[in-house]
C-alpha positions as CSV (number, residue, x, y, z in Angstrom):
1,M,59.1,-97.8,-61.5
2,G,62.5,-97.5,-59.9
3,R,63.4,-95.2,-57.1
4,K,61.8,-91.8,-56.5
5,K,63.8,-88.8,-57.4
6,V,64.1,-85.5,-55.6
7,T,65.9,-82.4,-57.0
8,I,67.1,-79.7,-54.5
9,V,68.0,-76.4,-56.1
10,G,70.4,-74.5,-53.9
11,A,73.1,-76.5,-52.2
12,G,73.6,-74.1,-49.3
13,N,72.9,-75.1,-45.7
14,V,69.2,-75.8,-46.1
15,G,69.5,-77.5,-49.4
16,A,72.4,-79.7,-48.4
17,T,70.8,-80.6,-45.1
18,S,67.5,-81.5,-46.8
19,A,69.6,-83.9,-49.0
20,H,71.1,-85.3,-45.8
21,W,67.7,-85.9,-44.1
22,I,66.3,-87.5,-47.4
23,A,69.3,-89.8,-47.5
24,S,69.0,-90.8,-43.8
25,K,65.4,-91.8,-44.4
26,E,66.4,-93.4,-47.7
27,L,63.5,-91.7,-49.4
28,A,64.8,-91.0,-52.9
29,D,67.7,-90.4,-55.2
30,V,68.8,-86.8,-54.9
31,V,70.1,-84.3,-57.4
32,L,71.6,-81.1,-55.9
33,V,71.8,-78.1,-58.2
34,D,73.7,-74.9,-57.5
35,V,75.1,-72.1,-59.7
36,V,78.4,-72.1,-57.7
37,E,80.8,-74.3,-59.6
38,G,81.7,-77.4,-57.6
39,L,79.5,-76.7,-54.5
40,A,76.7,-79.1,-55.3
41,A,79.0,-81.7,-56.7
42,G,81.3,-81.6,-53.7
43,K,78.5,-81.8,-51.1
44,A,76.7,-84.6,-53.1
45,L,80.0,-86.6,-53.3
46,D,80.6,-86.1,-49.5
47,L,77.1,-87.2,-48.7
48,A,77.2,-90.2,-51.0
49,Q,80.4,-91.4,-49.3
50,S,78.6,-91.6,-46.0
51,G,76.2,-94.2,-47.5
52,P,78.3,-97.3,-46.6
53,V,78.6,-96.2,-43.0
54,M,75.0,-94.9,-42.5
55,D,73.5,-97.7,-44.5
56,F,71.6,-95.9,-47.2
57,D,71.8,-96.9,-50.8
58,L,70.9,-94.0,-53.1
59,K,72.2,-92.1,-56.1
60,I,73.3,-88.7,-55.0
61,V,74.7,-86.3,-57.5
62,G,75.5,-82.6,-57.7
63,T,75.5,-80.3,-60.8
64,T,75.3,-76.8,-62.0
65,G,72.9,-77.7,-64.8
66,Y,69.4,-79.2,-65.0
67,E,69.8,-82.2,-67.3
68,A,70.3,-84.6,-64.4
69,T,67.2,-83.4,-62.7
70,A,64.9,-84.7,-65.5
71,D,61.7,-86.5,-64.4
72,S,62.0,-85.6,-60.7
73,D,59.0,-86.5,-58.5
74,V,59.6,-83.5,-56.2
75,V,61.6,-80.4,-56.6
76,V,62.7,-78.3,-53.6
77,I,63.7,-74.7,-54.3
78,T,65.9,-73.2,-51.7
79,A,67.8,-70.8,-54.1
80,G,67.8,-67.1,-53.4
81,V,69.8,-64.5,-51.6
82,P,69.4,-64.0,-47.9
83,R,68.9,-60.6,-46.3
84,K,72.4,-59.5,-45.4
85,K,74.3,-56.2,-45.1
86,D,76.1,-54.7,-48.0
87,P,79.8,-54.9,-47.1
88,V,80.5,-51.5,-48.6
89,T,77.5,-49.4,-47.4
90,G,76.6,-51.4,-44.3
91,K,73.0,-51.2,-45.3
92,F,70.4,-54.0,-45.6
93,P,68.6,-54.3,-48.9
94,S,65.0,-53.0,-48.9
95,R,62.3,-55.6,-48.9
96,D,61.4,-54.6,-52.5
97,E,65.0,-55.1,-53.7
98,L,65.2,-58.5,-52.0
99,V,61.8,-59.6,-53.5
100,K,62.8,-58.5,-57.0
101,T,66.3,-60.2,-56.7
102,N,64.8,-63.5,-55.5
103,Q,61.9,-63.3,-58.0
104,N,64.5,-63.3,-60.8
105,I,66.4,-66.3,-59.2
106,V,63.3,-68.4,-58.4
107,G,61.7,-67.5,-61.7
108,E,64.7,-68.8,-63.7
109,V,65.0,-72.0,-61.5
110,T,61.2,-72.7,-61.9
111,R,61.4,-72.4,-65.7
112,Q,64.2,-74.9,-65.8
113,V,62.4,-77.3,-63.4
114,A,59.2,-77.1,-65.3
115,K,61.0,-77.9,-68.6
116,Y,62.8,-81.0,-67.3
117,S,60.3,-82.3,-64.7
118,P,56.8,-81.2,-66.0
119,H,55.0,-83.6,-63.7
120,S,56.9,-82.7,-60.5
121,I,55.6,-81.2,-57.3
122,I,57.4,-78.0,-56.3
123,I,58.2,-77.2,-52.7
124,V,59.3,-73.6,-52.2
125,V,61.6,-72.8,-49.3
126,S,63.1,-69.5,-50.7
127,N,62.1,-66.2,-49.0
128,P,60.0,-64.2,-48.9
129,L,58.2,-67.5,-48.9
130,D,54.6,-66.7,-49.8
131,A,55.7,-64.3,-52.6
132,M,58.1,-66.9,-54.0
133,C,55.3,-69.5,-54.2
134,H,53.5,-67.0,-56.5
135,V,56.6,-66.8,-58.6
136,A,56.9,-70.6,-58.9
137,L,53.2,-71.0,-59.7
138,H,53.3,-68.2,-62.3
139,E,56.5,-69.3,-64.0
140,S,55.8,-73.1,-64.0
141,G,52.3,-73.0,-65.3
142,F,51.6,-76.0,-63.0
143,P,48.2,-76.5,-61.4
144,S,48.2,-74.8,-58.0
145,Q,48.1,-78.1,-56.0
146,R,51.6,-78.9,-57.3
147,V,53.2,-75.7,-55.8
148,I,53.5,-75.7,-52.0
149,G,55.4,-73.5,-49.6
150,Q,57.3,-74.6,-46.5
151,A,56.9,-72.4,-43.5
152,G,54.2,-73.8,-41.2
153,A,56.0,-77.1,-40.8
154,L,59.0,-75.2,-39.5
155,D,57.1,-72.8,-37.3
156,T,55.0,-75.7,-35.9
157,A,58.2,-77.7,-35.1
158,R,59.7,-74.7,-33.2
159,Y,56.4,-74.2,-31.3
160,K,56.2,-77.9,-30.3
161,T,59.9,-77.9,-29.3
162,F,59.5,-74.9,-26.9
163,I,56.3,-76.3,-25.3
164,A,58.1,-79.7,-24.7
165,M,61.1,-77.9,-23.2
166,E,58.9,-75.8,-20.9
167,L,56.7,-78.8,-19.7
168,G,59.5,-81.4,-19.6
169,V,57.5,-83.8,-21.8
170,S,58.4,-85.6,-25.0
171,V,58.0,-83.6,-28.2
172,R,56.1,-86.6,-29.6
173,D,53.2,-85.9,-27.3
174,V,52.9,-82.2,-28.2
175,H,50.2,-81.6,-30.8
176,G,49.6,-78.2,-32.3
177,I,49.5,-76.1,-35.5
178,V,50.7,-72.7,-36.6
179,L,49.0,-70.9,-39.5
180,G,49.6,-67.8,-41.6
181,G,52.8,-66.3,-42.9
182,H,56.3,-67.0,-41.7
183,G,57.7,-64.9,-38.8
184,D,56.0,-61.7,-37.7
185,T,52.5,-62.6,-39.1
186,M,52.5,-66.2,-37.8
187,V,49.1,-67.2,-36.4
188,P,49.5,-69.5,-33.4
189,L,46.5,-71.6,-32.3
190,P,46.9,-72.3,-28.6
191,R,43.2,-73.2,-28.5
192,H,44.1,-76.2,-30.7
193,T,47.3,-77.2,-28.9
194,S,47.4,-80.2,-26.7
195,I,49.8,-82.6,-24.9
196,A,48.6,-86.1,-25.6
197,G,45.1,-84.7,-25.9
198,I,45.3,-82.5,-22.8
199,P,44.7,-78.8,-23.7
200,V,48.0,-76.9,-23.2
201,R,46.3,-74.2,-21.1
202,E,45.5,-76.9,-18.4
203,L,49.3,-77.5,-18.1
204,M,50.8,-74.1,-18.6
205,A,50.2,-70.5,-17.4
206,E,49.1,-68.0,-20.0
207,D,52.1,-65.8,-19.7
208,K,54.4,-68.8,-20.3
209,L,52.4,-69.8,-23.4
210,Q,52.5,-66.3,-24.8
211,A,56.2,-66.1,-24.3
212,I,56.6,-69.4,-26.2
213,I,54.4,-68.0,-29.0
214,E,56.6,-64.9,-29.2
215,R,59.8,-67.0,-29.2
216,T,58.4,-69.1,-32.0
217,R,57.5,-65.9,-34.0
218,N,61.1,-64.8,-33.7
219,G,62.6,-68.3,-34.0
220,G,64.6,-67.5,-37.1
221,G,65.9,-64.2,-35.7
222,E,67.0,-65.9,-32.4
223,I,69.2,-68.3,-34.4
224,V,70.6,-65.6,-36.7
225,G,71.5,-63.7,-33.5
226,L,73.4,-66.7,-32.1
227,L,75.0,-68.0,-35.4
228,G,75.1,-64.9,-37.6
229,V,73.4,-66.9,-40.3
230,S,69.9,-68.4,-40.9
231,A,68.9,-71.8,-39.4
232,W,69.1,-75.0,-41.5
233,Y,68.5,-78.2,-39.5
234,A,64.9,-77.5,-38.6
235,P,64.0,-75.7,-41.9
236,A,65.4,-78.8,-43.8
237,A,63.5,-81.2,-41.5
238,G,60.2,-79.4,-42.1
239,T,60.9,-79.5,-45.8
240,V,61.6,-83.2,-45.8
241,E,58.5,-84.0,-43.7
242,M,56.6,-82.5,-46.7
243,V,58.7,-84.4,-49.3
244,E,58.1,-87.7,-47.5
245,A,54.3,-87.1,-47.2
246,I,54.2,-86.6,-51.0
247,L,56.6,-89.4,-52.0
248,K,54.8,-92.0,-49.7
249,D,51.3,-90.6,-50.4
250,Q,50.9,-90.4,-46.6
251,K,47.9,-87.9,-46.6
252,R,49.7,-86.0,-43.7
253,V,48.0,-82.9,-42.4
254,I,50.9,-80.3,-42.5
255,P,50.5,-76.6,-42.3
256,S,51.7,-75.4,-45.7
257,A,51.6,-72.3,-47.8
258,V,49.0,-73.2,-50.4
259,Y,47.1,-71.3,-53.1
260,L,43.6,-70.6,-51.7
261,K,40.5,-70.4,-54.0
262,G,37.9,-69.1,-51.5
263,E,38.9,-71.1,-48.4
264,Y,39.0,-68.9,-45.3
265,G,37.6,-66.1,-47.5
266,Y,40.8,-65.6,-49.5
267,N,41.3,-65.9,-53.3
268,D,44.4,-66.3,-55.4
269,L,46.8,-66.0,-52.5
270,F,49.3,-68.4,-50.9
271,I,48.5,-68.6,-47.1
272,G,49.7,-71.0,-44.5
273,V,46.8,-73.3,-43.6
274,P,46.4,-77.0,-42.8
275,A,46.7,-79.1,-45.9
276,V,46.5,-82.8,-46.7
277,L,49.7,-83.7,-48.5
278,G,49.9,-86.8,-50.7
279,A,51.0,-88.0,-54.1
280,G,48.9,-85.3,-55.8
281,G,50.5,-82.5,-53.8
282,V,47.9,-80.5,-51.9
283,E,45.0,-82.9,-52.0
284,R,42.7,-81.0,-49.7
285,V,42.7,-77.8,-47.7
286,I,41.3,-78.2,-44.2
287,V,39.1,-75.3,-43.2
288,M,39.2,-74.8,-39.5
289,D,36.6,-73.0,-37.5
290,L,38.6,-70.0,-36.3
291,N,37.3,-67.6,-33.7
292,A,37.3,-63.8,-34.3
293,E,40.7,-63.3,-32.8
294,E,42.3,-66.1,-34.8
295,K,40.6,-64.9,-38.1
296,A,41.8,-61.3,-37.4
297,M,45.4,-62.6,-37.1
298,L,45.0,-64.6,-40.3
299,D,43.6,-61.5,-42.1
300,H,46.6,-59.5,-40.9
301,S,48.9,-62.2,-42.3
302,A,47.0,-62.3,-45.6
303,E,47.4,-58.5,-46.0
304,A,51.1,-58.8,-45.3
305,V,51.4,-61.4,-48.0
306,R,49.4,-59.4,-50.5
307,S,51.6,-56.3,-50.0
308,V,54.7,-58.4,-50.9
309,V,53.0,-60.2,-53.8
310,S,52.1,-56.8,-55.3
311,I,55.8,-56.0,-55.8
312,L,56.1,-59.0,-58.2
313,G,54.1,-57.2,-60.9
314,Y,52.0,-60.2,-62.0
């Protein structure tokens, strides 16, 4: 059998930090891929050299090509361009321009991945997340349970962090879940949020809870405002939580962007819902009993996803 193997495409902050978390947990050999000459190789070499100190024993390599990625168990795609100002015009690209640019990048990456690792499970992290999942599904030809998007794991981690901060309790005792799209159309479920089984509303005033939900919704923007660039520690941690669940066949219930075939009333659309992740990828979608308000928010999220997916032209 040998060790498991994970390829991470895109050796920027999120990709490199994902490799770091994988190494720290000694989950798998890692191949970092990036189009920028020397970037993946340099980061991989640096990370590998921390092995003797941090006590992990893995093969970590970086490359610009895909030959070294052959027969990966899981492939994480973080490649794509972020939404940033044009240095000349000072304007942001339109959503449509960004979608098309990243469609081309993620499409090319996916074709290479499918060629070299036809049995892999793909985890998409590139934005706009739900649309890029459609690109990966379309270009790979993989069954839909082997293409999964990472957003809910990150939003849920942020939500739990803020609740723990507010209540002065351990993050380990905060349980909750966030559905829907990433960011503005996130669907929080305070009705299903608890602290060691105690409903959150017994411990926190409603205005505080709503402020936390709003802060979670804008979690990425808050960090961009502070740093000038997108976050990477928590996005990478959310990604590696999913990688670990798949590699170890843990059957973890993790909110993930998965391709729905009638669940929650949606067809042929990637939406963030609770999914059981194991060796087969998405092994089961858990259909929650949502109330009218929660379902309306999920519908709004689905409409937003559909409008972006329509730009792809599939």
